[in-house]
Backbone as a chain_set.jsonl record, in Angstrom:
{"seq": "XXXXXXXXXXXXXXXXXXXXXXXXXXXXXXXXXXXXXXXXXXXXXXXXXXXXXXXXXXXXXXXXXXXXXXXXXXXXXXXXXXXXXXXXXXXXXXXXXXXXXXXXXXXXXXXXXXXXXXXXXXXXXXXXXXXXXXXXXXXXXXXXXXXXXXXXXXXXXXXXXXXXXXXXXXXXXXXXXXXXXXXXXXXXXXXXXXXXXXXXXXX", "coords": {"N": [[-0.43, -4.296, 20.866], [1.41, -5.509, 17.95], [-0.11, -5.542, 15.77], [-2.052, -4.349, 15.78], [-4.061, -1.613, 14.598], [-3.236, 1.912, 13.988], [-3.247, 5.42, 15.273], [-1.698, 7.958, 13.577], [-0.617, 10.699, 14.686], [0.67, 13.703, 13.499], [1.785, 17.013, 14.247], [2.866, 20.333, 15.016], [1.779, 21.589, 17.029], [1.327, 21.62, 20.317], [-1.187, 21.614, 21.878], [-3.302, 20.983, 19.519], [-2.304, 18.368, 19.163], [-2.886, 16.946, 21.381], [-5.692, 17.427, 21.389], [-6.31, 16.068, 19.394], [-5.867, 13.636, 20.23], [-7.105, 12.66, 22.491], [-9.648, 12.527, 21.224], [-9.457, 10.787, 19.196], [-8.923, 8.639, 21.272], [-11.219, 8.541, 22.168], [-12.738, 7.055, 21.242], [-11.611, 4.428, 21.221], [-9.624, 4.092, 19.733], [-6.312, 3.591, 18.928], [-3.348, 5.473, 19.609], [-0.237, 7.452, 18.24], [1.573, 9.975, 18.965], [3.175, 12.724, 17.176], [5.899, 15.35, 17.241], [6.761, 16.67, 14.887], [7.799, 16.069, 11.39], [9.958, 15.046, 10.735], [10.388, 13.719, 13.176], [8.39, 11.729, 13.222], [9.393, 10.161, 11.112], [11.673, 9.055, 12.103], [10.692, 6.857, 13.403], [9.386, 5.52, 11.505], [7.794, 2.471, 10.476], [7.026, 0.744, 7.936], [5.582, -1.835, 7.987], [3.703, -1.617, 9.832], [0.158, -1.184, 10.606], [-2.288, 1.208, 10.11], [-3.558, 4.795, 10.059], [-2.342, 8.199, 8.893], [-2.52, 11.311, 10.596], [-2.085, 14.732, 9.304], [-0.716, 17.619, 10.096], [-0.532, 20.074, 7.415], [1.218, 22.287, 7.62], [4.068, 22.945, 8.967], [6.934, 23.903, 10.924], [10.128, 23.458, 9.189], [10.189, 20.589, 7.883], [7.243, 20.057, 5.907], [3.958, 19.019, 5.829], [3.331, 18.278, 3.418], [6.018, 17.83, 2.516], [6.53, 15.531, 3.899], [4.496, 13.599, 3.291], [5.297, 13.541, 0.23], [7.606, 11.947, 0.821], [6.855, 9.696, 2.389], [5.508, 8.61, 0.197], [7.543, 7.417, -1.321], [7.72, 5.064, -0.478], [7.01, 1.451, -0.565], [4.585, 0.763, 0.834], [2.541, 2.732, 2.926], [0.808, 4.211, 5.638], [-2.526, 5.407, 4.868], [-2.986, 9.09, 4.364], [-4.378, 11.78, 6.121], [-5.005, 15.138, 5.408], [-4.745, 17.935, 7.76], [-5.806, 21.1, 7.996], [-5.645, 24.883, 7.949], [-7.523, 27.76, 7.484], [-6.267, 29.202, 5.199], [-4.597, 27.467, 4.105], [-5.821, 25.911, 2.393], [-5.351, 25.493, -0.434], [-2.947, 24.171, -0.673], [-3.759, 21.852, 0.902], [-5.553, 20.954, -0.902], [-3.714, 20.168, -3.318], [-2.278, 18.425, -1.676], [-4.189, 16.264, -1.544], [-4.537, 15.761, -4.287], [-1.77, 14.647, -4.457], [-2.243, 12.186, -3.274], [-3.361, 12.17, -0.727], [-5.965, 10.921, 1.484], [-8.022, 12.688, 2.562], [-8.807, 16.177, 3.435], [-9.209, 17.967, 6.504], [-10.661, 20.793, 7.434], [-9.372, 23.399, 9.859], [-11.238, 24.861, 12.664], [-11.597, 21.907, 13.343], [-14.599, 19.513, 12.796], [-15.236, 17.004, 14.81], [-16.82, 14.432, 14.249], [-16.684, 14.52, 11.552], [-13.852, 14.264, 10.973], [-13.39, 11.741, 12.553], [-14.764, 10.254, 11.085], [-13.52, 10.255, 8.49], [-10.964, 8.943, 9.615], [-12.022, 6.453, 10.309], [-12.333, 5.479, 7.37], [-9.92, 5.819, 6.075], [-8.439, 3.78, 7.833], [-9.897, 1.711, 7.052], [-9.084, 1.755, 4.336], [-6.513, 1.446, 4.643], [-6.074, -1.148, 5.522], [-7.409, -2.615, 3.772], [-5.287, -2.321, 1.534], [-2.786, -3.241, 2.723], [-3.922, -5.901, 2.472], [-4.089, -6.602, -0.104], [-1.122, -6.432, -0.536], [-0.248, -8.362, 0.813], [-1.275, -10.696, -0.761], [0.034, -10.072, -2.843], [2.508, -10.228, -2.458], [2.776, -12.999, -1.761], [2.034, -14.344, -4.164], [4.488, -13.414, -5.774], [6.17, -14.76, -4.132], [5.746, -17.163, -5.24], [6.179, -17.1, -7.78], [8.865, -16.668, -7.74], [10.012, -19.148, -7.226], [10.069, -20.73, -9.356], [11.64, -22.33, -12.18], [14.156, -20.944, -14.002], [13.858, -21.949, -16.652], [11.039, -22.761, -16.677], [9.828, -20.272, -16.28], [10.211, -19.185, -18.956], [8.478, -20.794, -20.347], [6.298, -20.012, -18.849], [6.0, -17.18, -19.65], [5.425, -17.784, -22.557], [3.187, -19.209, -22.433], [1.284, -17.789, -21.232], [1.289, -15.742, -23.314], [-0.357, -17.047, -25.199], [0.617, -18.902, -26.669], [0.871, -22.18, -28.265], [1.427, -25.706, -27.346], [2.911, -26.815, -29.108], [4.227, -24.854, -30.598], [5.699, -23.746, -28.626], [7.767, -25.625, -27.525], [9.42, -25.706, -30.299], [10.008, -23.016, -30.384], [11.806, -22.988, -28.093], [13.417, -25.032, -28.871], [12.85, -27.783, -27.751], [11.33, -30.589, -26.616], [7.881, -31.157, -27.123], [6.581, -32.714, -25.009], [8.467, -32.285, -23.259], [8.064, -29.399, -22.834], [5.332, -29.549, -21.923], [5.567, -30.854, -19.334], [7.056, -28.958, -18.274], [4.866, -26.942, -18.097], [3.073, -28.071, -16.514], [4.323, -27.917, -14.347], [4.807, -25.585, -13.727], [2.266, -24.594, -13.294], [1.373, -26.0, -10.979], [3.244, -24.951, -9.254], [2.518, -22.317, -9.293], [0.19, -22.292, -8.262], [-2.379, -22.544, -10.025], [-5.228, -22.966, -10.848], [-6.384, -22.852, -13.724], [-5.677, -21.87, -16.871], [-6.788, -19.265, -17.185], [-6.395, -18.309, -14.738], [-3.949, -18.656, -14.261], [-3.145, -16.646, -16.198], [-4.121, -14.323, -14.905], [-2.77, -13.928, -12.344], [-0.146, -13.283, -13.777], [-0.696, -10.885, -14.994], [-0.913, -9.504, -12.633], [1.23, -9.756, -11.251], [2.763, -8.242, -13.07], [2.179, -5.85, -12.471], [3.078, -5.381, -9.946]], "CA": [[-0.337, -5.234, 19.771], [2.121, -4.652, 16.914], [-0.809, -5.516, 14.327], [-3.336, -3.272, 16.194], [-3.936, -0.425, 13.511], [-3.031, 3.207, 15.112], [-3.54, 6.536, 14.145], [-0.215, 8.523, 13.737], [-0.516, 12.413, 14.606], [1.796, 14.633, 13.357], [1.412, 18.302, 14.602], [3.62, 21.015, 15.651], [1.171, 22.509, 17.864], [0.94, 20.369, 21.336], [-2.694, 21.4, 22.162], [-3.869, 20.144, 18.761], [-1.822, 17.13, 19.18], [-3.533, 16.421, 22.842], [-7.159, 17.133, 21.34], [-6.711, 15.069, 18.462], [-5.303, 12.076, 20.655], [-8.364, 12.311, 23.107], [-10.452, 12.587, 20.221], [-9.246, 9.265, 18.935], [-8.632, 7.797, 22.354], [-12.453, 8.212, 22.949], [-13.687, 5.722, 20.417], [-10.958, 3.481, 21.548], [-8.456, 4.035, 18.788], [-4.568, 3.523, 19.54], [-3.019, 7.077, 18.896], [0.789, 7.663, 18.434], [1.798, 11.575, 18.385], [4.676, 13.165, 16.822], [5.806, 16.995, 17.221], [7.448, 16.949, 13.873], [7.76, 15.177, 10.447], [11.283, 13.992, 11.223], [10.399, 12.83, 14.642], [7.714, 10.568, 12.774], [9.922, 9.394, 10.178], [12.526, 8.235, 12.828], [10.411, 5.688, 14.173], [8.334, 5.018, 10.601], [7.898, 1.006, 10.184], [5.553, 0.14, 6.958], [4.644, -2.945, 8.438], [2.702, -1.22, 11.32], [-1.086, -0.533, 10.253], [-2.768, 2.478, 10.745], [-3.393, 6.183, 9.262], [-1.781, 9.485, 9.32], [-3.335, 12.768, 10.485], [-1.124, 15.343, 9.347], [-0.652, 19.068, 9.581], [0.07, 20.746, 6.385], [2.053, 23.696, 7.468], [4.999, 22.576, 9.802], [8.374, 24.307, 10.577], [11.231, 22.786, 8.734], [9.748, 19.352, 6.842], [6.026, 20.296, 6.048], [3.284, 17.773, 5.469], [3.411, 18.12, 2.078], [7.123, 17.159, 2.238], [6.363, 14.154, 4.799], [3.509, 12.757, 2.349], [6.105, 12.922, -0.9], [8.606, 10.936, 1.507], [6.17, 8.394, 2.224], [5.117, 8.066, -1.43], [8.483, 6.618, -1.935], [7.677, 3.518, 0.283], [6.279, 0.552, -1.546], [3.431, 0.47, 1.877], [2.869, 3.411, 4.113], [-0.502, 4.507, 5.799], [-3.149, 6.613, 4.355], [-2.633, 10.201, 5.009], [-5.43, 13.008, 6.175], [-4.154, 16.641, 6.163], [-5.339, 18.882, 8.628], [-5.534, 22.341, 7.422], [-5.734, 26.278, 8.486], [-8.165, 28.515, 6.223], [-5.167, 29.815, 4.383], [-3.899, 26.278, 3.671], [-6.679, 25.086, 1.619], [-4.932, 25.198, -1.78], [-1.949, 23.091, -0.395], [-4.475, 20.405, 1.09], [-6.111, 20.437, -2.461], [-2.425, 19.801, -3.612], [-2.12, 17.106, -1.329], [-5.15, 15.446, -1.872], [-4.014, 15.536, -5.924], [-1.006, 14.071, -4.579], [-2.806, 10.996, -3.176], [-3.646, 12.011, 0.436], [-7.445, 10.479, 1.51], [-9.027, 13.781, 2.75], [-8.516, 17.145, 4.112], [-10.254, 18.519, 7.415], [-10.368, 22.252, 7.936], [-9.357, 23.384, 11.407], [-11.379, 24.034, 13.562], [-12.084, 20.704, 12.577], [-15.431, 19.046, 13.095], [-14.866, 15.895, 15.392], [-17.166, 13.327, 13.564], [-15.986, 14.404, 10.197], [-12.792, 13.512, 11.127], [-13.523, 10.415, 13.021], [-15.412, 9.131, 9.766], [-12.421, 10.135, 7.702], [-10.128, 8.195, 9.937], [-12.156, 5.061, 9.958], [-12.203, 5.305, 5.731], [-8.409, 5.547, 6.061], [-7.985, 2.418, 8.301], [-10.329, 0.494, 5.895], [-8.163, 1.662, 3.173], [-5.101, 0.675, 4.816], [-6.634, -2.716, 5.697], [-7.56, -3.498, 2.072], [-3.97, -2.047, 0.902], [-2.239, -4.651, 2.969], [-4.391, -7.649, 2.249], [-3.384, -6.742, -1.63], [0.147, -6.239, -0.447], [0.131, -10.033, 1.267], [-1.551, -11.556, -1.848], [0.999, -10.241, -4.158], [4.271, -10.905, -1.888], [2.368, -14.639, -1.819], [2.347, -14.655, -5.545], [5.66, -13.018, -6.004], [7.172, -15.73, -3.696], [5.295, -18.427, -5.751], [7.063, -17.076, -9.181], [10.522, -16.744, -7.449], [10.201, -20.686, -7.129], [10.069, -21.19, -10.671], [13.128, -22.105, -12.579], [14.245, -20.122, -15.481], [13.067, -22.681, -17.922], [9.62, -22.818, -16.029], [9.588, -18.802, -16.349], [10.26, -18.921, -20.284], [7.201, -21.274, -20.899], [5.113, -19.423, -18.521], [5.683, -15.804, -20.438], [4.724, -18.087, -23.76], [1.834, -19.798, -22.349], [0.384, -16.53, -20.85], [1.294, -14.81, -24.606], [-1.472, -17.602, -25.965], [1.196, -19.59, -27.755], [0.387, -23.567, -27.965], [2.659, -26.214, -26.733], [4.247, -27.074, -30.506], [5.14, -23.713, -31.264], [6.557, -23.157, -27.522], [8.701, -26.333, -27.999], [9.882, -25.409, -31.356], [11.031, -21.796, -29.995], [12.573, -23.378, -26.99], [14.277, -26.032, -29.439], [12.805, -29.048, -27.021], [10.023, -31.923, -27.316], [6.595, -31.197, -26.932], [6.203, -33.489, -23.84], [9.341, -31.515, -22.233], [6.976, -28.092, -22.641], [4.204, -30.207, -21.328], [6.024, -31.32, -18.122], [7.617, -27.699, -17.525], [3.714, -26.242, -18.088], [2.432, -28.588, -15.525], [5.182, -27.702, -12.936], [4.358, -23.79, -13.754], [0.73, -24.514, -12.921], [1.428, -26.653, -9.546], [3.995, -23.972, -8.142], [1.973, -20.968, -9.277], [-1.293, -22.858, -7.632], [-3.363, -22.205, -10.805], [-5.975, -23.784, -11.275], [-6.817, -22.959, -15.017], [-4.723, -21.04, -17.771], [-7.288, -17.925, -16.749], [-5.934, -17.864, -13.473], [-2.429, -18.098, -14.34], [-3.277, -15.316, -17.067], [-4.365, -12.99, -13.964], [-1.716, -13.931, -11.883], [0.732, -12.732, -14.653], [-1.109, -9.404, -15.063], [-0.915, -9.034, -11.168], [2.789, -9.641, -11.158], [3.592, -7.107, -13.859], [1.532, -4.583, -12.022], [3.776, -5.332, -8.431]], "C": [[0.424, -4.489, 18.574], [0.973, -4.61, 15.557], [-2.002, -4.833, 14.572], [-3.226, -1.846, 15.36], [-3.69, 0.85, 14.88], [-3.225, 4.365, 14.19], [-2.434, 7.492, 14.737], [-0.626, 10.194, 13.473], [0.669, 13.303, 14.154], [1.682, 16.111, 13.164], [2.493, 18.87, 15.452], [3.149, 21.564, 17.238], [0.529, 21.376, 19.125], [-0.503, 20.591, 21.855], [-3.466, 20.824, 21.203], [-3.546, 18.659, 18.863], [-2.833, 16.458, 20.26], [-5.0, 16.201, 22.368], [-7.286, 16.413, 20.264], [-6.817, 13.44, 19.212], [-6.48, 11.845, 21.646], [-9.349, 12.04, 22.429], [-10.36, 10.884, 19.835], [-9.557, 8.216, 19.878], [-10.389, 7.331, 22.736], [-13.495, 7.324, 22.333], [-12.895, 4.905, 20.161], [-10.298, 3.084, 20.32], [-7.097, 4.011, 19.385], [-4.031, 4.696, 19.003], [-1.369, 6.874, 19.318], [1.031, 9.105, 17.794], [3.329, 12.216, 18.142], [4.486, 15.241, 16.604], [6.257, 17.476, 15.896], [7.252, 15.717, 12.915], [8.913, 14.326, 10.524], [11.023, 12.984, 12.466], [9.497, 11.688, 14.03], [8.328, 9.538, 11.896], [11.245, 8.744, 10.866], [12.152, 6.935, 13.139], [8.97, 4.85, 13.115], [8.699, 3.323, 10.45], [6.857, 0.653, 9.146], [5.239, -1.001, 7.174], [3.549, -2.919, 9.404], [1.608, -0.53, 10.379], [-1.478, 0.573, 10.802], [-3.07, 3.716, 9.813], [-2.779, 7.416, 9.698], [-2.587, 10.607, 9.339], [-2.204, 13.652, 10.811], [-1.158, 16.737, 9.228], [-0.01, 19.531, 8.517], [1.138, 21.466, 6.643], [2.787, 23.309, 9.078], [6.095, 23.419, 9.638], [9.074, 23.294, 10.155], [10.42, 21.693, 7.657], [8.41, 19.859, 7.149], [5.353, 19.044, 5.642], [3.202, 17.443, 4.289], [4.725, 17.245, 1.664], [7.243, 15.718, 2.702], [5.568, 13.185, 3.528], [4.268, 12.551, 0.982], [6.934, 11.784, -0.218], [8.016, 9.587, 1.403], [5.771, 7.832, 1.093], [6.305, 7.44, -1.767], [8.482, 5.175, -1.465], [6.689, 2.761, -0.321], [4.558, 0.414, -0.656], [3.641, 1.768, 2.782], [1.178, 3.611, 4.199], [-1.275, 5.775, 4.88], [-2.865, 7.976, 4.927], [-4.215, 11.261, 4.928], [-4.873, 14.178, 6.636], [-5.316, 17.296, 7.011], [-4.856, 20.106, 8.045], [-6.087, 23.386, 8.158], [-6.741, 26.876, 7.193], [-7.488, 28.714, 4.749], [-4.52, 28.661, 3.696], [-4.607, 25.393, 2.86], [-5.785, 24.659, 0.29], [-3.763, 24.135, -1.626], [-2.885, 21.779, 0.017], [-5.126, 19.987, -0.13], [-5.004, 19.568, -2.959], [-2.356, 18.418, -3.122], [-3.082, 16.007, -1.443], [-4.982, 14.732, -3.614], [-3.006, 14.489, -5.723], [-1.235, 12.323, -4.064], [-3.312, 10.758, -1.521], [-5.472, 11.575, 0.486], [-8.294, 11.789, 1.383], [-8.06, 14.968, 3.416], [-9.455, 17.66, 4.928], [-9.752, 19.994, 7.807], [-10.186, 22.564, 9.442], [-10.363, 25.115, 11.362], [-12.016, 23.0, 13.009], [-13.587, 20.316, 13.27], [-15.276, 17.531, 13.443], [-15.452, 14.534, 14.668], [-16.895, 13.352, 12.225], [-15.003, 14.123, 10.306], [-12.378, 12.168, 11.735], [-13.875, 9.712, 11.606], [-14.264, 8.838, 8.857], [-11.296, 9.187, 8.438], [-10.405, 6.848, 10.017], [-12.136, 4.641, 8.174], [-10.69, 4.873, 5.724], [-8.143, 4.337, 6.527], [-8.508, 1.379, 7.484], [-9.429, 0.506, 4.765], [-6.851, 0.642, 3.18], [-4.968, -0.741, 4.863], [-6.707, -3.354, 4.512], [-6.118, -3.418, 1.397], [-3.087, -3.53, 1.475], [-2.663, -6.056, 2.968], [-3.901, -7.515, 0.626], [-2.136, -7.21, -1.398], [0.31, -7.853, -0.236], [-0.033, -10.95, 0.141], [-0.6, -11.533, -2.51], [2.3, -10.528, -3.837], [3.949, -12.404, -1.994], [2.802, -15.181, -3.259], [3.654, -14.43, -6.061], [6.703, -14.192, -5.535], [6.823, -17.07, -4.553], [6.177, -18.225, -7.273], [8.472, -17.192, -9.034], [10.699, -18.34, -7.492], [10.088, -21.408, -8.247], [11.483, -20.923, -11.495], [13.041, -21.131, -13.905], [13.696, -20.663, -16.683], [11.538, -22.47, -17.64], [9.082, -21.197, -16.234], [9.551, -18.45, -17.997], [9.046, -19.581, -20.539], [6.072, -20.604, -20.102], [4.858, -18.187, -19.37], [5.327, -16.594, -21.707], [3.688, -18.469, -23.762], [0.948, -18.634, -22.074], [0.066, -15.689, -22.304], [0.053, -15.845, -25.675], [-0.877, -18.765, -26.911], [0.766, -21.478, -27.34], [1.454, -24.201, -27.933], [3.72, -26.275, -27.948], [4.766, -26.205, -30.666], [6.219, -23.416, -29.901], [8.003, -24.187, -27.614], [9.697, -26.217, -29.148], [10.679, -24.015, -30.925], [11.987, -22.02, -29.122], [13.513, -24.482, -27.637], [14.18, -27.517, -28.246], [11.625, -29.691, -27.535], [8.847, -31.165, -26.802], [6.237, -31.692, -25.342], [6.97, -32.651, -22.552], [8.296, -30.437, -21.665], [5.794, -28.676, -21.58], [4.561, -30.401, -19.493], [6.326, -29.872, -17.456], [6.004, -26.876, -17.304], [3.004, -27.043, -16.955], [2.978, -28.087, -14.249], [4.948, -26.119, -12.974], [3.039, -23.602, -12.993], [0.443, -24.961, -11.542], [2.204, -25.429, -8.683], [3.427, -22.815, -8.241], [0.474, -21.309, -8.51], [-2.172, -22.332, -8.712], [-4.057, -23.695, -11.151], [-6.563, -24.28, -13.256], [-6.0, -22.051, -15.671], [-5.379, -19.631, -17.296], [-6.615, -17.339, -15.617], [-4.511, -17.545, -13.4], [-2.046, -16.538, -15.411], [-3.166, -13.904, -15.863], [-3.222, -12.86, -12.991], [-0.252, -13.235, -12.405], [0.452, -11.106, -14.694], [-0.751, -8.951, -13.539], [0.63, -8.677, -10.821], [3.383, -8.315, -11.789], [3.0, -5.628, -13.001], [2.286, -4.083, -10.243], [4.665, -4.508, -8.295]], "O": [[0.242, -3.32, 18.232], [1.105, -3.876, 14.578], [-2.889, -4.716, 13.727], [-2.283, -1.081, 15.562], [-3.859, 0.787, 16.098], [-3.33, 4.419, 12.964], [-2.254, 7.766, 15.923], [-0.864, 10.747, 12.4], [1.645, 13.356, 14.901], [1.493, 16.529, 12.021], [3.015, 18.25, 16.378], [3.836, 21.838, 18.222], [-0.394, 20.575, 18.98], [-1.022, 19.571, 22.309], [-4.378, 20.115, 21.628], [-4.414, 17.807, 18.673], [-3.515, 15.487, 19.936], [-5.614, 15.184, 22.694], [-8.428, 16.016, 20.035], [-7.512, 12.47, 18.912], [-6.891, 10.685, 21.623], [-10.127, 11.231, 22.935], [-11.139, 10.004, 20.202], [-10.196, 7.194, 19.626], [-10.787, 6.312, 23.3], [-14.618, 6.98, 22.701], [-13.0, 4.363, 19.06], [-10.361, 1.936, 19.879], [-6.956, 4.538, 20.488], [-4.293, 4.924, 17.822], [-1.06, 6.324, 20.375], [0.826, 9.434, 16.626], [4.329, 12.13, 18.855], [3.63, 16.009, 16.165], [6.166, 18.688, 15.699], [6.758, 14.648, 13.272], [8.882, 13.101, 10.404], [11.379, 11.815, 12.617], [9.879, 10.563, 14.354], [7.98, 8.358, 11.855], [11.873, 7.923, 10.196], [12.942, 5.991, 13.182], [8.066, 4.096, 13.475], [9.877, 2.99, 10.317], [5.775, 0.25, 9.572], [4.377, -1.382, 6.381], [2.749, -3.799, 9.723], [1.866, 0.382, 9.594], [-1.072, 0.937, 11.906], [-2.745, 3.524, 8.641], [-2.714, 7.645, 10.906], [-3.277, 10.948, 8.378], [-1.521, 13.656, 11.835], [-1.662, 17.158, 8.186], [1.216, 19.436, 8.579], [2.1, 21.325, 5.888], [2.161, 23.381, 10.135], [6.4, 23.781, 8.502], [8.81, 22.18, 10.609], [10.075, 22.161, 6.572], [8.144, 20.14, 8.318], [5.992, 18.102, 5.173], [2.989, 16.261, 4.017], [4.73, 16.317, 0.856], [7.879, 14.855, 2.098], [6.096, 12.214, 2.986], [4.025, 11.477, 0.433], [6.905, 10.676, -0.756], [8.38, 8.642, 0.702], [5.68, 6.609, 0.983], [6.128, 6.72, -2.75], [9.136, 4.273, -1.989], [5.599, 3.255, -0.61], [3.542, 0.072, -1.262], [4.724, 1.938, 3.343], [0.393, 3.333, 3.293], [-0.746, 6.765, 4.376], [-2.466, 7.969, 6.091], [-4.93, 11.413, 3.937], [-4.393, 14.393, 7.749], [-6.529, 17.14, 6.876], [-3.701, 20.226, 7.636], [-6.946, 23.104, 8.994], [-6.646, 26.412, 6.057], [-7.933, 28.497, 3.622], [-3.881, 28.911, 2.674], [-4.185, 24.268, 2.594], [-5.583, 23.464, 0.076], [-3.676, 23.256, -2.484], [-2.69, 20.721, -0.582], [-5.258, 18.793, -0.402], [-5.198, 18.357, -3.059], [-2.366, 17.424, -3.848], [-2.68, 14.843, -1.427], [-5.234, 13.589, -3.994], [-3.04, 13.499, -6.454], [-0.501, 11.411, -4.443], [-3.587, 9.657, -1.046], [-6.184, 11.929, -0.453], [-9.061, 12.027, 0.45], [-6.907, 14.802, 3.812], [-10.553, 17.904, 4.427], [-8.688, 20.269, 8.361], [-10.89, 21.942, 10.237], [-10.306, 26.056, 10.572], [-12.95, 23.164, 12.224], [-13.774, 20.848, 14.364], [-15.184, 16.753, 12.493], [-14.675, 13.595, 14.496], [-16.845, 12.275, 11.631], [-14.841, 13.288, 9.416], [-11.313, 11.591, 11.512], [-13.27, 8.737, 11.163], [-13.948, 7.715, 8.463], [-10.631, 8.582, 7.597], [-9.516, 6.007, 9.882], [-11.914, 3.476, 7.842], [-10.32, 3.741, 5.41], [-7.566, 3.605, 5.723], [-7.885, 0.359, 7.188], [-9.022, -0.536, 4.251], [-6.376, -0.246, 2.471], [-4.049, -1.417, 4.402], [-6.186, -4.434, 4.234], [-5.752, -4.387, 0.732], [-2.841, -4.55, 0.831], [-2.045, -7.062, 3.317], [-3.286, -8.486, 0.186], [-1.827, -8.29, -1.9], [0.938, -8.529, -1.05], [0.773, -11.859, -0.06], [-0.11, -12.581, -2.93], [3.134, -10.971, -4.627], [4.896, -13.114, -2.332], [3.595, -16.087, -3.514], [4.043, -15.279, -6.863], [7.701, -14.552, -6.16], [7.628, -18.001, -4.524], [6.756, -19.183, -7.785], [9.221, -17.668, -9.886], [11.808, -18.686, -7.898], [10.009, -22.635, -8.204], [12.186, -19.914, -11.541], [12.073, -20.745, -14.559], [13.167, -20.004, -17.578], [10.873, -21.956, -18.539], [7.869, -21.013, -16.334], [8.886, -17.472, -18.337], [8.288, -18.796, -21.109], [4.945, -20.598, -20.598], [3.728, -18.009, -19.825], [4.58, -15.802, -22.282], [2.971, -18.319, -24.751], [-0.111, -18.534, -22.694], [-1.001, -15.114, -22.521], [-0.339, -15.4, -26.754], [-1.551, -19.427, -27.7], [0.427, -21.846, -26.216], [2.489, -23.675, -28.342], [4.908, -25.952, -27.916], [5.958, -26.344, -30.939], [7.346, -22.952, -30.073], [9.123, -23.694, -27.744], [10.831, -26.647, -28.938], [11.892, -23.94, -31.121], [13.034, -21.379, -29.216], [14.429, -24.866, -26.911], [15.176, -28.174, -27.942], [11.042, -29.443, -28.591], [9.112, -30.444, -25.84], [5.618, -30.935, -24.594], [6.533, -32.397, -21.43], [7.791, -30.44, -20.542], [5.523, -28.112, -20.52], [3.776, -30.065, -18.607], [5.941, -29.603, -16.318], [5.943, -26.165, -16.301], [2.147, -26.338, -16.422], [2.293, -27.863, -13.251], [4.958, -25.567, -11.874], [2.785, -22.665, -12.237], [-0.507, -24.495, -10.912], [1.783, -25.044, -7.592], [3.697, -22.042, -7.321], [-0.269, -20.362, -8.254], [-2.905, -21.46, -8.246], [-3.709, -24.825, -11.492], [-6.912, -25.33, -13.794], [-5.493, -21.257, -14.879], [-4.552, -18.771, -16.992], [-6.31, -16.151, -15.509], [-3.95, -16.628, -12.802], [-1.115, -15.733, -15.374], [-2.456, -12.9, -15.906], [-2.722, -11.749, -12.813], [0.585, -12.758, -11.638], [1.31, -10.258, -14.45], [-0.235, -7.838, -13.443], [1.088, -7.662, -10.297], [4.192, -7.543, -11.274], [3.54, -4.525, -13.074], [2.148, -3.046, -9.594], [5.243, -4.394, -7.214]]}, "num_chains": 1, "name": "protein.A"}
């Protein structure tokens, strides 16, 4: 199923990949494994839910390089770094750059599974928020240029009379535009409308 979350494993060591895959599948998780960062990127689809279990040190494109590349995407799976003892400073840098966690080799099975479940929960939450924002953006895109002008002034706290004067239209025209804005944005109150506008500014 496309919408079933998966654990994406990227590690150049086949034995590690197989061990990780067996561990994830033992608790019923769907797994896709890759031997390199470019191999993962070749099939990367931001619409697929899941999390990424990533070796920090790999030939060619490193785990940090892959993490930086994914950070350019508007939506990407949370990253868990797998690291050897000597790679801890790199792993700390990865966490500072947004990775959810780092797990040292040899890893504790339960600690890794706990981290993976946290990552999947985070991904689900992020995708829910992204869906809400996309819907909000679609509502805003339905507004006419005039309605957007009214919206901007309304959320700035301006009264209808002031807006009418600034836009050189009648107050009744402003009221009509304002009603349309509320309808199209599906806002029940002015505070709803203001929260929506703030969310769109952060989008």
